[in-house]
N, C-alpha and C positions, 0 to 999 in steps of 0.2 A: 315266281317273278320272271318276267320276260325282259330281254335286253335286245335292243336294236343298235346296229352300228351303221351310221350314215356318213358317207364320204361327202366332203363339202357341205358340212352341216351348219356352219357358223353364220351363213347369210342366205338370202333369197329363198329358193324353194326348200333347200335342206333345212333351214332354220324353221320354216313353217311346218315341215314334216315332223321335226322334233317336238314342236308344241302339240301337234295333233296326236302323235303317239303317246306323249307324256300324259295327255288328258285321258287316254285309254288305259293308264296305269303301267305303261312300258318305260323302263329305264333306258338311258341313252348313252352310247359312246359315239362321239362324232369327231371328224377331222376338220382341220382348217389349214390353209396354206401359209398365210403370213400374218393375218390380223388377229393377234392373240387377244386384243382388247374386245373384239367382237365375240371371240370364243368364250372368254371369261364372263361376259355379260349374259350369254346364253346359258352357261352353266348355272349362274345365279338365278336366272328366270325359271329354269327347270327345277332347281331346288325349292324355289318359292311355291311351285306346283306340288311339292311333296315327293319329287322323284330324285333318284341319284343320276348324276351326269358326269362324264369325263370327257375332256377335250384333248386330242392328240394331234400334233403337227404331222402333215403328210403332203408331199407333192405326188399326186397320182400319176403324173407323167414321167416319173423316174422309177422304173421298176427295180433298179438295183437297191432301193431302200425298203423293199417290201418284206424281206426277211426280218430286218430289224423292227419294222413296224409291227409284224405279227407277234414278235416277242413283247413289244410294249402293250399290245392288246391283251395278251395272256397275263402279264403282270398286273394290268389294270383290273382285269376280271377277278384275279385272286385277291388283290388288295381291297377292292370295293364291294365285291359280292361273294367272296369266298368260293369261287368256282372257276372252271377253265373254259366254259363254253358260253356262246351267246346264241340268240334265236334267229334274228333277222339281219340280213345284209342289204342295204340299199346303196347301189352304186350310182350316186347322184352327182358327184363332182364333175365339173366341166367348164369349158370356156367357149366363147363364140369365135367364129371365123367368118367374116364377110369378105369374099374376094371372088371376082369372076374366074371362071375355069381357066381361061387363057392367061390369066395373070397370077394364078396361084403358084407360089414357089414351092420347091421341094422341101425347104425348111418349114414352111407353114403346114405342108401336108404331113410331114413327119411329126410335127407338134401336135396336130389334132389327132393323128393316129395314136400317139403315145398316151394321150390323155383319155380319149374316148373309146378306144378299142383295146390296144395292147395293155393299158393300165387296168381296164376292167377285167380282161382275161386273166392276167397273172396275179392281180391282187385277190381276186376271187379264189384262184387256185391256192394261194398261200393261206388264205383265211378258212378254207374248208375244214381243216383239222380242228378248228376252234368252233365250228358251228354244230349246234345240236341236231340230231336226227329229228325229222318232223318240223324243221324250221322252214324259212322261206327266203328267197332272193328276189329283189326287185331291181331291175336295170332300167336306167332312164334312157329312153329313146327320144324321138321327136316327131311331130307331125310332118316335118320336112323329109322324113323317110317315105312318106306316102304321096305328098304333093310337092311340087318343085318351084322354088322361087330363084331367080338369078342371083348368083353370088354365094350360094350355099351348097355347091356340089360336093366339096370335101367333107363338110360337116354332115350333110344329109347322107352321104355314102357310109360314113362311120356309124351313124345311127341305124341305118338299114342293116349293117353288119351286127349290131347289137341285137336287133330283133331275131336274126338267124341264130346268133350265139345263145340267146335265151332259150330257144326251142331245143337246141342240142343239150344244154345244161339240164333242162327239164327231163329229158330222156335219161341222161347218164346219172343224174342224182336221184332218180326215181326210187332206186332200191333203199336209199336213206330217207325216203319220204320228204325230201326237201323240194318244195314247190318253187318253180322259177317262172317269172313272167316279166314282160317289159311294159312300161307305161310311157305313153307318147304325149307329152303336153303340146298344145298349140302355142300361139304367141301369148306370153304371160308378162304382166306389168311388174317387172322386178328390175334390179340393177344389172341383170345379165346383158352382156354385149354393150356395156356402157349405158344401159337403161333406155335403149332406143324405143322399145314398145311403150314403156312407161312415160317417157318425157317428150317424144316427138308426137305432137298432137295430130299432125297430118297422117303419119303412119298409123297411129292408134285408131283414127277414124276410118282409114282405109280397111284395116283388118276387121274392125267391128262391122263394117258394111258387108263384108263377105261371110260373116258368121251368123247363122240362123238365130242365135240367141241375142244378137245385137250389141255385143261388147267383146273386148279382149278378155283373156283369162286373168284371174287374180291368184295370188299364192294359195289362198284358202281352197280354191278349186282343186288344187293338186294335193296339198297336204291332207285334205279330207278324204280324197279317194285312196291315197296311200294307206291311211289308217284302216280303211275298209278292206283293201286288198291283202293286208297282213292279218286280218282278223280270222277267227275260227270259222265264221260264217262264209268266208271265201275259200275254205279248205279244199274244194274240189275244182278250183280254178288253177290251171297249170299249163304251161307251154303256150301262153296266149300273149298277144299284143293288144294292149288296151289303150286306145287313143282317147285323150281327154282334152278336147279342143273346141267344145261348143258346137260341133257339127260343121266347122269350116270346110268348104269344098266337098260337102256331102254329096 
């Protein structure tokens, strides 16, 4: 039995990832920040698929809570699976920041750093003792780490850092046979960033016009590839940045 831990799993891409992994026979531990109703509904959906699922609250931007969270994960593993380790970690949780470089405040910068870089770094560190050797870590990057749109300098910089961090982790965790890759979605139609890509018809059309496949991304485009990247068939893929953006700005 394999178990995946997904941060920010109760909605958007994380929720879709949970469904795809559950369809492959993987049990799920996932985090949510505030909407317990969304978390509870996902637990029920996954149980209907025949999988075990546990939802745990976590603010990935507050590293002082990571020790306690690791203890909650350990307790959940023992109570629900009778073991102390899980197989896959997906660092998915995140928020958007749209602000011109000249107007980005230090508070905004600190917030996006804490969530998208510091949180990933130290949460992964705290959870490593609970990961099985031979498992895998998948960190969420962004197409904005490769191409540049005005207003995303801080967010894009953090995602670029995630790509670099993932390569270092692949090297340092190699002795434990833990594979580490980053996946970089393009623009996806979810509620991320207030649902701009999904709900703004003009923005949606503009992105689609720049994408060779002629549309913006959908959650299934990401959840599906995540299930592939964590499969045994992808066992030789390590230390890589995989962009899943329909070929935008190719």
